[in-house]
MIDOSE-1310 file (N, C-alpha, C; in nm, 2 decimals, decimal comma, always signed):
residues 105
mrra	-2,20/+10,84/+23,14/-2,18/+10,98/+23,23/-2,34/+11,01/+23,32; -2,33/+11,02/+23,44/-2,41/+11,07/+23,52/-2,36/+11,21/+23,61; -2,49/+11,28/+23,52/-2,44/+11,40/+23,70/-2,51/+11,42/+23,79; -2,43/+11,44/+23,90/-2,55/+11,46/+24,04/-2,57/+11,62/+24,07
ntlf	-2,69/+11,64/+24,08/-2,70/+11,79/+24,15/-2,70/+11,80/+24,26; -2,73/+11,70/+24,37/-2,75/+11,69/+24,50/-2,69/+11,60/+24,52; -2,67/+11,57/+24,67/-2,60/+11,47/+24,75/-2,65/+11,37/+24,74; -2,82/+11,36/+24,72/-2,89/+11,21/+24,73/-2,85/+11,20/+24,57
qlmt	-2,83/+11,25/+24,52/-2,89/+11,19/+24,33/-2,71/+11,14/+24,37; -2,60/+11,17/+24,41/-2,52/+11,12/+24,44/-2,52/+10,97/+24,43; -2,54/+11,02/+24,59/-2,53/+10,80/+24,67/-2,65/+10,74/+24,61; -2,70/+10,80/+24,51/-2,81/+10,68/+24,43/-2,70/+10,64/+24,34
ilee	-2,68/+10,70/+24,31/-2,58/+10,68/+24,18/-2,53/+10,64/+24,21; -2,39/+10,61/+24,32/-2,35/+10,48/+24,39/-2,38/+10,34/+24,39; -2,54/+10,39/+24,45/-2,58/+10,19/+24,50/-2,63/+10,15/+24,37; -2,62/+10,27/+24,24/-2,73/+10,18/+24,16/-2,54/+10,15/+24,05
nhhs	-2,42/+10,15/+24,13/-2,37/+10,14/+24,02/-2,29/+9,99/+23,96; -2,31/+10,00/+23,85/-2,31/+9,85/+23,78/-2,14/+9,86/+23,73; -2,06/+9,89/+23,76/-1,91/+9,93/+23,66/-1,81/+9,96/+23,71; -1,70/+9,90/+23,73/-1,60/+9,80/+23,77/-1,52/+9,98/+23,81
fliv	-1,52/+10,08/+23,74/-1,43/+10,15/+23,78/-1,52/+10,33/+23,74; -1,50/+10,40/+23,87/-1,62/+10,57/+23,88/-1,51/+10,66/+23,87; -1,53/+10,74/+23,82/-1,53/+10,86/+23,88/-1,51/+10,96/+23,90; -1,57/+11,02/+24,01/-1,63/+11,08/+24,09/-1,57/+11,25/+24,10
ehdp	-1,64/+11,38/+24,04/-1,56/+11,53/+24,11/-1,64/+11,56/+24,25; -1,55/+11,60/+24,32/-1,58/+11,64/+24,44/-1,59/+11,81/+24,42; -1,79/+11,78/+24,45/-1,84/+11,94/+24,47/-1,88/+12,00/+24,56; -1,78/+12,01/+24,68/-1,87/+12,13/+24,81/-1,98/+12,19/+24,79
mlye	-2,02/+12,19/+24,73/-2,13/+12,29/+24,62/-2,28/+12,15/+24,75; -2,23/+12,05/+24,75/-2,34/+11,95/+24,76/-2,40/+11,95/+24,88; -2,28/+11,98/+24,96/-2,27/+11,95/+25,06/-2,36/+12,14/+25,18; -2,37/+12,23/+25,12/-2,43/+12,35/+25,14/-2,57/+12,31/+25,25
daee	-2,67/+12,25/+25,19/-2,77/+12,27/+25,29/-2,80/+12,08/+25,36; -2,67/+11,98/+25,37/-2,66/+11,87/+25,44/-2,55/+11,88/+25,47; -2,46/+11,93/+25,53/-2,33/+11,91/+25,59/-2,35/+11,76/+25,71; -2,43/+11,70/+25,75/-2,44/+11,57/+25,85/-2,49/+11,50/+25,73
mvey	-2,46/+11,50/+25,63/-2,45/+11,41/+25,51/-2,32/+11,35/+25,45; -2,26/+11,40/+25,49/-2,08/+11,39/+25,48/-2,07/+11,22/+25,50; -2,11/+11,19/+25,63/-2,02/+11,06/+25,69/-2,13/+10,94/+25,60; -2,21/+10,95/+25,58/-2,29/+10,88/+25,53/-2,24/+10,90/+25,37
laqa	-2,18/+10,95/+25,32/-2,15/+10,94/+25,17/-2,02/+10,91/+25,15; -1,98/+10,90/+25,25/-1,83/+10,83/+25,32/-1,84/+10,72/+25,31; -1,95/+10,64/+25,38/-1,95/+10,50/+25,38/-2,02/+10,47/+25,26; -2,09/+10,53/+25,16/-2,11/+10,52/+25,04/-2,03/+10,50/+24,93
lkqt	-1,94/+10,61/+24,96/-1,83/+10,55/+24,84/-1,73/+10,48/+24,89; -1,68/+10,40/+25,05/-1,65/+10,31/+25,07/-1,71/+10,16/+25,02; -1,86/+10,13/+25,05/-1,92/+9,97/+25,01/-1,88/+9,96/+24,86; -1,94/+10,13/+24,78/-1,90/+10,09/+24,64/-1,79/+10,06/+24,63
srea	-1,65/+10,12/+24,71/-1,54/+10,06/+24,62/-1,55/+9,90/+24,70; -1,62/+9,87/+24,74/-1,52/+9,69/+24,76/-1,59/+9,65/+24,63; -1,66/+9,72/+24,54/-1,67/+9,60/+24,40/-1,62/+9,67/+24,29; -1,55/+9,84/+24,31/-1,48/+9,89/+24,21/-1,40/+10,00/+24,23
till	-1,33/+10,04/+24,19/-1,22/+10,13/+24,21/-1,31/+10,25/+24,16; -1,28/+10,35/+24,30/-1,35/+10,47/+24,28/-1,25/+10,60/+24,26; -1,17/+10,70/+24,12/-1,10/+10,78/+24,18/-1,21/+10,89/+24,23; -1,16/+10,99/+24,32/-1,27/+11,12/+24,36/-1,19/+11,18/+24,31
yapa	-1,17/+11,30/+24,20/-1,09/+11,41/+24,24/-1,14/+11,54/+24,29; -1,08/+11,65/+24,36/-1,11/+11,75/+24,39/-0,99/+11,82/+24,35; -0,98/+11,97/+24,30/-0,90/+12,02/+24,31/-0,82/+12,09/+24,48; -0,89/+12,09/+24,50/-0,80/+12,12/+24,65/-0,89/+12,03/+24,77
ldph	-0,85/+12,03/+24,87/-0,88/+11,99/+24,99/-0,93/+12,07/+25,10; -1,07/+12,01/+25,11/-1,20/+12,16/+25,19/-1,22/+12,04/+25,28; -1,32/+12,05/+25,37/-1,34/+12,06/+25,53/-1,41/+11,89/+25,47; -1,55/+11,92/+25,40/-1,57/+11,80/+25,35/-1,51/+11,68/+25,29
lqkm	-1,42/+11,75/+25,22/-1,30/+11,58/+25,15/-1,22/+11,51/+25,22; -1,16/+11,64/+25,36/-1,08/+11,58/+25,49/-1,19/+11,48/+25,59; -1,28/+11,56/+25,59/-1,39/+11,44/+25,66/-1,38/+11,34/+25,60; -1,41/+11,28/+25,46/-1,42/+11,13/+25,39/-1,28/+11,12/+25,42
tela	-1,16/+11,19/+25,39/-1,02/+11,04/+25,36/-1,04/+11,04/+25,47; -1,02/+11,08/+25,67/-1,05/+11,05/+25,74/-1,16/+10,93/+25,74; -1,27/+10,94/+25,76/-1,31/+10,71/+25,72/-1,30/+10,66/+25,58; -1,27/+10,70/+25,50/-1,17/+10,60/+25,48/-1,07/+10,48/+25,41
drvf	-1,08/+10,37/+25,45/-0,95/+10,26/+25,38/-0,83/+10,30/+25,42; -0,82/+10,37/+25,24/-0,71/+10,41/+25,17/-0,74/+10,51/+25,09; -0,64/+10,63/+25,10/-0,63/+10,76/+25,02/-0,46/+10,76/+24,95; -0,52/+10,83/+24,85/-0,38/+10,82/+24,72/-0,40/+11,01/+24,74
ciys	-0,29/+11,02/+24,79/-0,25/+11,18/+24,74/-0,17/+11,24/+24,68; -0,20/+11,28/+24,47/-0,19/+11,35/+24,44/-0,17/+11,48/+24,41; -0,02/+11,56/+24,40/-0,03/+11,66/+24,44/+0,07/+11,78/+24,29; -0,01/+11,83/+24,22/+0,09/+11,81/+24,10/+0,18/+11,98/+24,14
eqap	+0,13/+12,07/+24,25/+0,27/+12,15/+24,29/+0,22/+12,23/+24,45; +0,27/+12,21/+24,58/+0,30/+12,19/+24,69/+0,34/+12,37/+24,73; +0,20/+12,44/+24,77/+0,30/+12,54/+24,83/+0,43/+12,51/+24,93; +0,51/+12,58/+24,93/+0,61/+12,55/+25,09/+0,55/+12,64/+25,13
akgk	+0,55/+12,55/+25,30/+0,47/+12,62/+25,38/+0,61/+12,81/+25,44; +0,50/+12,91/+25,55/+0,55/+13,00/+25,58/+0,67/+12,98/+25,58; +0,83/+13,04/+25,60/+0,92/+13,07/+25,63/+1,00/+12,93/+25,57; +0,97/+12,83/+25,49/+1,07/+12,76/+25,41/+1,11/+12,82/+25,30
kaea	+1,21/+12,75/+25,19/+1,21/+12,66/+25,09/+1,20/+12,64/+25,00; +1,18/+12,65/+24,93/+1,06/+12,57/+24,82/+1,18/+12,50/+24,80; +1,15/+12,34/+24,76/+1,26/+12,21/+24,68/+1,28/+12,19/+24,56; +1,41/+12,22/+24,49/+1,37/+12,24/+24,37/+1,36/+12,07/+24,36
kipg	+1,28/+12,14/+24,19/+1,22/+11,96/+24,11/+1,26/+11,93/+24,02; +1,27/+11,82/+23,98/+1,30/+11,79/+23,89/+1,20/+11,77/+23,79; +1,22/+11,80/+23,66/+1,13/+11,79/+23,54/+1,04/+11,66/+23,52; +0,94/+11,64/+23,53/+0,89/+11,53/+23,48/+0,88/+11,41/+23,62
aqat	+0,93/+11,48/+23,76/+0,92/+11,40/+23,88/+0,80/+11,40/+23,94; +0,77/+11,32/+24,03/+0,63/+11,29/+24,10/+0,66/+11,41/+24,18; +0,54/+11,47/+24,24/+0,56/+11,55/+24,36/+0,58/+11,50/+24,52; +0,42/+11,37/+24,53/+0,35/+11,39/+24,63/+0,29/+11,26/+24,60
leay	+0,34/+11,17/+24,72/+0,27/+11,07/+24,71/+0,20/+11,00/+24,85; +0,04/+11,00/+24,93/+0,10/+10,98/+25,04/-0,07/+10,86/+25,09; -0,01/+10,76/+25,10/-0,17/+10,68/+25,15/-0,13/+10,72/+25,27; -0,24/+10,67/+25,33/-0,33/+10,65/+25,42/-0,36/+10,49/+25,48
s	-0,40/+10,44/+25,63/-0,50/+10,33/+25,61/-0,54/+10,32/+25,73
């Protein structure tokens, strides 16, 4: 387990990766002083994903993560619950059923 306190440390971890599976927790605080680096991180994630599976975990979608998903080759989003849009009723959920799985290419 390695911890990145800055965006540059995260990029170094990705460059030095020798594992076949990585779990990265998305932290929007990493971009406070380096918002222009989001595209570079997306490219580093894309490069690393050619040799390893990357699970990028985020509790919510923020502008930085949105930008990274737009640059990704493939993204799977899994939501445990989704709030209904204004004026729409919530759909009935089957217990244990998957709520959402979307893929973008």
